[in-house]
N, C-alpha and C positions, 0 to 999 in steps of 0.2 A: 156456617161451619160450627161456630161456637154454640149456636142454638141447638145443634144436633147433640152436643155433649151435655147440654142442660137437661135433655130428656132422659139421660141415664140416671136411674134412681140411686140415691145414696144408700149406704149400709143401714142407716137408721130407718129409712123408708122400707127397705126389704124386710128388716126385722119386724117392723110394725105389721106388715102384711102377713108374715108367717105367724106372728103372735095372734093376730085377729082370726086367722084360720083355725089355729089350735084352740082358741078360746071358745069359738062358736060350735065346734064339732069334735066331741070326744077328746078333750085335752090330754088325758093319760095315754090314749092310743097314739096320738100324734107324737107325744114325748117318747113313747116306746119305739115308734118307727124312726124317729130322729136318731135315737141311740143305735139302733140296728144299722142305719146308714153310716153313721160315724165309725162304728167298729169295723164294718165291712170296708169302708174307704181307706182307713189307715192301715188295715191289714193288707189289702190289695196293693196299696202303694209300696209298702215295705217288701212284699213279695218280689217286686220288680227292682226296687232300689238297693236292698240290702241282702237279699238271698239269691244264690245262684242255683235256681231250681231246674234249669234246662228244659222249660216247657217248649215243646215243638208241635206244630200243627194246630188246627182249629179246636180239636177235642181237648187237648191239654190246656190250651189258653182259656177255653170256656170253663174248665174245671177250676182253674186259678181264680176266675171271676166268681164262680159259684160257691166254692167251698168255705169261705169265711161266713157265709150267710146262715147256714143251718144252726151252728152252735150259738151264733149271736142271737138268733131268735129264741132258741131253747133257754139260754141263760137269762136273757133280758125279759122273757115272758114270765119269769118268776115274779117280777114286779107287778104284773097284772093281777096276781092273787091277793094283793094288798089294796088298801084304800087310803085316801088322803095323802098327806105329804110323805108318809112312809114309803108309798109305792114309788115316788120319785127318787127318794134316797136309795132304795133298793136297786133301781135301774142304774143309777150313777155308780153304785158299788160294783155291780157286775160289769159295767163298762170299764171301771178301774182295774178289776181283777184281770180281765182280758188284755188290757193295755199293759199292765205290769208284765204279764207273760210274754207279750209281743216284744216289749222293751228289752227284757232279759235275754231273749233269744237273738235279738238283733246284735247285742253286745257279744254274746258267746259265739255266734256264727261268724262274726267279723274276723275273729282270730282263728277259730278252730274248724270253720267250714262244716259245722254240724250243729244239731239242735240240742238243747238241754234235755236231760233225761232224769228220771227219778233217781237213778244210780248216781249221777253226778251231783244232784241236789243233796242226796243223803250223805255224800262223801265230802261235803263242805268242811266238816271239822277236820278232815285229813289234810286239807290244803291250807287250813288256818287263815291267817291274814295275808298270806303271800299273794292272793289274787288282787288285792286292792291296788297295787301298783300297776298291774296289767290293765285293770278296768279303767284307771285314770288315763292310760295311754290310748285305750281303744275308743272311748266314748267321744261322740261328736255332739255339738250343741243342737244340731238338727234332730238328734234322737229324742229329745224331750218334747218334740212336737206331738208325739202320741198322747201327751197329757193335756194339751192346750184345750181341747174340747171339754174335757172333764172340769177344768178350772172354770171355764165359761158357764157350764151347766150349773156348777155349784153356786156361782155368783148369782145366776138368774133365780135359783130357788131361794137362796139366803135373802136376797134383796127383793123378793116377791115380784119379780118381773114376769112370772108365769102364773096363769090361772090354775090353781090346784083343783083337780077333779076330786071332790070330796066323796062322791058316790062310787067312783071306780068303774070297773066294767063287770059285766055278768061273768060268773064263774065258767059258764059254758064257753064264752068267748076266749077266756084265758086258756082253757083246756084245749080248744081247737087250735089256738095259736101255738101251743107247745107241740101238739101233734103235727102241725104244719112244719115245724122245725125238724122233727124226726123224719117226716116224709121226704123233705128235701135232702136230708142226710142219706136216706136210702137211695134216692135218685142219683145223688153224687156217687155213692158207692157202686151202684149198678153200672153207671157210665165208666167209672174208673176200672172196674173189674173187666169190663168188655175190652178196654184199651190195653190193660196189663193184667193178664191172668195170674192168679196166685200172689196177688199184691201183698197180702198180710201173712202169707205162709212161707213164701220163698224169698222175699226181699230182705237184704241185709243193709240196705241203704235208707237212712232216715229221710233223705231228700225226696225219695219217691213217695213216702207216706204223706209228707207235707204237700207236695205238688198235687197229688191226686185227691187227698182227703181233707187236708187243712191242718193248720198249726194246732188248734185246740183238739182236733180228733187225734193228732199224733200224740198229744199228752195222755189221752185216754188209752190209746194203743200201747204206749210205753208203760203206763201204770199196770195194765193187764200183763204185759210181757214181764215186768219186774215181779209181779205176784206169781206168775207161772214159774219163774226161776226159783223162787222161794219154795214153792210146792214140789219142785223137781227132786229135791233131796229126800223129801218124805216118800215120794213114789219110787225112788231108785231101788234097784235090786241087783244082786250079783250077775244075773244073766245079761244085764245091760252092758256091764264091763266085758263080759265074755265075748259078746257080739263085736264090740269095738276092738278088742285085742286081736280078734281074728282078722279084721280089716287092716289094722296096723301091721300085722305080721306079713300081709301081702305086699306092703309098701316097703319092707326092709330091703336094703341094697347090700351087695357084697362090699367088704372093706377094700380100700385102696392099699395094696401091698407096699407100694412105694412110700406111703405116708403113715400107715398104721403103726402106732406106738412109738413113733420117732421122738415124741416129747414126753414120754412116760417118766413119771417121777419128778418132773420139773415144777417149780413154782408157777402159778398161773396168775397173771395180772389181767383183770378184766377192766378196761378203761372205757367208761361210759361217756361218750362225747355228746353233750346236751345240744339238741336242735341242730345238729351238724349234718349238712347235706353234701352229697358227693361232688356237686359242681364246684365246691370250694377247693377241692384238690387241684393244684396247679393253676388256680385262678389268680389273675393279676389285676391290680388297680394301680393306675399310673405307673405301669411297668414294674410293680413290686408284688412279690408273692404274698398272698394273704396268709398262707400257712406253710412257711418254709420248712419247719421241723417235721410236720406231718407229711409234707411232700417227700422229704428225704427218706422218712420211714416207709412210706408207701412204695417207693421205688427201690428200696433196699433189696439186694439179691437174696436175702434170707426172709423176706416178707411175702406171704401169700396175700395178694390184694385183689379183691373182687370188685370189678367195675360195673357189674350189672346186678347190684344187690339193692333190694328195695325194703323200705320200712313197710310194715303191715299192721300198724296200730289202728285202733278204733278210738272210742271216746276216752279210754284210759290213758292215751298218749304214753308218757314215760313208763307208767306202771304196766301198760300192755307190752312195751318193749322188754321190760324185765321179766314178765311172765313167759314170754317166748324164749328169751335168752337163757333163763334158768330152768325151764320146764318143757320147752317145745310144745306149749299149749297156747292157743290164741287168746287174746283178750276177748271180752264179751261184746256182743252187739250193742249193748247199752251199759253205761257205767264202767266202773273199774273192778275187775275181778279181785285184785289185791285188797281193795277196800271191803267188798261185799263178802268174799269167801276166804280171804287170806288168814283170818284168825282161826277158823275152825276146820278148814279142809285138810285132807291128807294129800301131800305132794311127794313126787319123786324128783327132787330138784338137784341141780348141780352141787350146791354146798353139801347136801346130805349124802349124795353119791360119793363125793371126794372125802368127806369126813369119815365115811366107813371104809376108806382106803388109805387112811393114815394121814390125811391132810388136815392142817389147821385152816379154818374158813373164817373170813372176816369181810364185812362190808363197811365202807367209809362214806359218810355223807355229812356235809357241814351245815345241816339244818336240823329242825326238830325231828325227833325219832318217829313221831306220829304221822309225818307227811306221807301220803299214800298208804297209811296204815303199815308202814315198814316195821315198826317196833313189834307188831304181832305177826305179820306175814313172814318176816325173816326167821322167826322161831319155827314156823311151819316148814320153811325151806331148809332149815338145819344149819344156820350160821352159828358158829361158836361165839363170835364177837360181832357187835354192831357199834362202831364208833360214830356217834351222831353229835349233835350240837353240844351236848353236855360235856363232851371230851375235849372241846376246842375253846379255850378261854377267850380267844379273840372273837368268837362268833357273835357275841352280843354287841360289839362295837359297831355303830352305824356305818362308819366309813370303811369297815372291813367286810361289809355285807352288801349283797346286791338284791336283797329282798327274797331270795330263794336259798340263802345260805352263804357261807364264806366265799369270797372271791377265790378263784381257782389257784392262783399262785400261793396264797396264804394257806388255803385248804391242803394242797398237796405237800407243802413244806411242813405244816403242822402234823400231817399224817405220818411223816417219816419216823417220828419217835415211836409210833405204834408198829409200823412195818418192821423196823429193826428188831422188835421184840417177838415177832411171830415165829413160833417153831416151824422149821422147814420139814417137808415141803408145805407150802401154804397156797391158798386160793384167796386173792384179795381183789375185791371189786371197789373201784374208786369212781364215784359219781360226781362229775363236774357240773357246775350250774351257771357260770358267768355268761355263757352263750345262750341265755334264756331270754325269751320275749320279756320286755320290749326292747332288748338289745341296747341297753344304755349303761354307760360306765363313766365314772368321773374323769375329768380332763387329765388328772395326774397320771391316769393309767392308759390314756389314748396315745398310741404311738404309730397309728396307721390312718391314712386318709379314708373318709367315708365315700361311698359311691354317691352319684349325683342323679338319681332317678327322680328326685322330687318327692319321694315317698318317705316320710320320716321314720316309719317303722323299718323299712327295708335298708335305708342308707347306713344305719349304724351296725347292721348285721356283720359286715366284714371286720369292723373294729373289735367287737367282742369275740369273733372267731379268731382274730389275730392274737388277742390276749390269751385265749385258751391255748393256742399253738405255742406261745411263749412259755406258758405254765407247763405244758407237756414236755417241752425241751428241757426245762430246768429239772423236772422229775427224772427224765432219762439220764441226764448227766450225773445226777446223784446216784442213781441205781448202778451205773457203771463204776463209779468211784467206790461204792459200798460193797461191790462184789456180788451184786444180785442179778445183774443184767444177763450174763452168759448162762446162768442156771435157771432161767425163767422163760416162759412162753408168754407173749403179750397178745392179747386180743382187744382190738379197738373196734368200736361200732358206734354209728350215729343212731340215736333212738327214734327220731321222727323228723319230719320236715321242720325247718325253721321259719320259712316264709310261706304262708298259706296261699291257696289259690285265689283268695280275694284281692291279691295284689298283682293281678295279671299284667297291667301296663308296666309296672316296675320289673316284673319277672322277664318280660320281653326285652327290656333294656339290658338287664344283666346277661341275658343269653345272646344279645346282639341280633334280635329279631324285631320285625315290625309289629307282630302280634303273636300270641301263642295259641296253639291248638290243644285239644285234649290229649293228643299224643305227647306234646311238649310237657304238659302238666303231669302226665304219667311218668315221663323221664325225670321230672323234677322230684319225684318221690324216692329217687335213689339216695342211699346213705352209704358211708364207707363201712367196709368190713375188712379188717386186716388181721392176719395172724403172723407173728414173728417169733422165730427161734434161731439160735445161732448156728444150728446144724440143719435148718429147714431149707429145702429147695423152694425158693420163692419165685416171684414173677407176677405179672398182671394176668389174672384168671378171668376169662370172659363168660364163665358159667353164670346162668341166670338163677338167682336165689333170693331168699328173704330171711328175715329175722327168725322165723320158725325153724330154719335149718342150722342155726348157730350151734345148738347143743349137740346134735348128732355128729356134726363136723368136728367139733372140738374133742368129743369123746373118741373119735377115730384116731386123732393125733396123740391123745393121752393113752391109747391102748386099753380103754375101758369097754368091756363087752356091753352091748345094749340090746341083745336079742329079746329080752323079756320086758323091756321098758316100753311104756305107753307114750310115744312121741309122734307128733304129727308132721314133723319136719324130716328131712332126709340128709344124709351125708353128701355134701356138695363135692367131695373129693372122690366119691365112688365112680368107677368107670361107667356104671349104668344109670347115673343120675340124669334125669331128663329136663329139669328146670321149669316146672310149673309153679308159678308164684301166685297163690290166692291172696286177694286183698280182703280186709275185714268186711267191706261192704258188698262183697260178691263179685267185684271186678277181678280180673286175672291177667297175668302176663306169662307168655311162653316165648321161647327163642324165635318162633315164627310169627305168631299172632298175639294180639293183646285186645282186651276189652276194657275200656275206661270211660266212665260217665255215659254208659249206654251206647258207645260208638266202638267200632272195630277198626284196628289198624294192622298193617304189616309191620312187625316189630323192627325189622332191619332197616327199612327206609322211611317209615312214618306215613306211608300212603294209606289213606282211609279206604276201607273195603266194606262191603255189605254182605249179608248172608245170601242174598239173592244173586249177587254177581260172582261169588266165589264158592264153588261147590266144596272145595277142600276145607275152607273156613267153616262152612255150615256143619260139616261132619266133626271137625275139631272142636268147634264152639259147643256143640251139644255134649260131647263126652267130657270136655274140660269143665263146663259149667256144672255138670252132674258131680264130678269129682270135687270141685270147689265147695258146692253146697253140702256135700257129704262130710268133708273134713271139718268144715266150720261147725256143722250141727253136731258132729261127734265130739269135737273139742268142747263145745258148749255143754254137752251132756256130761262129760267127765268133770267139768268144774261145777256146774249147777247141781248135779246129783252127787257130788263128792264120791265119785265111783272108785277112786283109787283106795278108799278105805276097805274095799272088798279084795284088793290084791295082796293077800296074805300068804304066809307059808313059803316065801321065797328065800333062797339061800344067798342070792346076789345082792339083795337090798332089803333092809328092815325099815319099817315105818319110823319116821322121826318122832321122838318124844319131846314135845314142846317144853315140858317141865325141866328139861336138862339145861335150858338156856335162861340167862338173866343178863339183861343189857344195862343194868344200873352202872354208873361210872365206878363207884367204889368196888363193886363186884368184878367188873372188867379189869380194873387195874390190879386187883389182888390176884386174879387168875393169871394175868400176864407175868406178874412177879414170881408166882409159884412155878410157872412153866419154865422159867429160866433155870430152875433147879431140877425139875423132873424130866424135862426134855430139852437139854442145853444145845439145841440145834439152830437157834436163831442167830442172826448176824451179831446181835449184842452179846450173846453167850459165847459165840466163837471168837469174839474180839475181846474175851476176858473181861466183859462188863464195861468196856470202854465204848462210849457212844460214837456213832458215825455222823451225828447231826451237823458237826462243823463242816462236813463235806457238802452239805446242801446249800447252794447259793441261789439267791433270788434277787431280782431287781425291784421287787414290790416296794413302791414308795411308802406304803404304810409301815413297813419294817425297815425303812431307810436302807434298803438293799443289803440287809444283813444275812448272815447264815443262821440256821435254826439254833445252833449252839449258842450264839451270841444274843438271841432274842429271848429275853426272860419270859415274856408272855407266852410265846408259842411253845416253849419247852416246859412250862409249868404243868404240874399234874394236880394242882389243888382244885377242889370243887368250887363251882361258882356259888 
């Protein structure tokens, strides 16, 4: 028995045989083949281990096997055009480049269930150093395995363990090798096109591109897509907008007489609940409510609460949610519209609409103004004020910050000194951040038990959500005491999912299931949407809708006519609303059927159905998919072509002049001070200049549970 094991060759023996083969027959060719195999192997392994590509059937599995090879051959064949040791270093360099791209996508996909794009890479400056904390939580030691072969190859070359082919190969051989790579790419594309027609023209889902064509091919496709977006503005013409406005006009719905204008003239608080999902409402851990304050608000008789409301974001995540909430325009298929187009585009946004109707408009965010390009985009949207990190003296203190801005309790309390100075009526958007991935908060602020799924990312989610809920409760108490509650309408919405689909075992445990289906994952995309007013007829509304519908729904309540506006959402309160919810990747949800991850389900019971077995589905799927593709492409055209610049000469809305706005702290404070004289309608002015900050109570340990009035740091207005 032991003699049998002695016959197994050692690694040293195996290497010696490989080296002997490489030395005696075209060493450079063998080195090239070795690198191709290594690149293919680690890509193929990561396809299965770290990406959820949903390959089904022999054809798709074969394409997963094939598609890493063509670009590996093309890139690595460049080394064959060189001679001597340079050719070996070139091969290693192209192995390294492909490995870095693979490594970066593994990390990004693990959290966002999507692939990196040129738009995301170019928006790196907008997210600053905030991503470093997320990356530290995402990365696994095994991810570095993609670089092991490169280290070994470098050592072999450096220590001359390889025979260097000084003559190289014939140029004809190098050219034929490159051609082979392109030929295999065409074969891959041909098979892919046969299995899924219109792959590059109709798909809004990057998973399909990678599954069928490959990760490197996706990068090329995305680069071309990004270039086309840039060129779209140059090619755009007024007739493009005319065509789209005709379509939008056909989608306009009659107002709901019961609700229209019931909140007219009220202050509007738009409260952005970071990464907050619908399942958290009424959810309990150890028989304790995760969000008791939000639950109470959700069930209030004067709150309209939508329990079938979905996030529709793409790669832009939070910025996509803001684009829909403010403009009823979808985010882009790739990258962030706010980053790429927010600075120069013309928009018809909620802040601009309300500003032209006598409102003061202000956004609040306890992080750097440049995050998601907000400092420029908000000028295009028409915000009078943008209170960002510079306005919050506590924001730079490490223990006051969670990496994406001020902790919510401190942020909301510190915002009160600006809220009380806003001339009424006002529109105030407050962006919370504590419930942001990786859902970590210091022990002093933890007052709720973690879940026990065994997934470190997931288990802290309820703790940061509970903290957000406490912060919300403190804000509501203050607004009631300050006299702002009854004269305001409150809009609360979750911007996107908090727990990505890559945590399916943990999701199953949270939902009390053995495992989750694509139907469950679709339901997991629900986020809260609540509208509260003291004279509003509330209740749980089961209408199906999404973030694209927030603006027209709110305008209905505020009594703002929207007949001439270019919006791709619809008023969810309209009696004619049908509830078609397009997702950014081309999936969709309706009250009867849904399409998610290329599968169809009965929406009401979760039963999977197929086009062949359900004739009604087949008819609905065709018309719904056509509608979804149209609205997504039309919305993209509006943004990439900057088409709203052509919408001139209207009496109900005038284009926003970005030069009217300056968000520097000194300018903002001076304008607030002047407003108390010229428009003495703020809470501070009506209170004869006496601040209400002593009414704001918080149990934030960083502030020793003090009121804002007693906290010198939070009430300070000095520059940093």
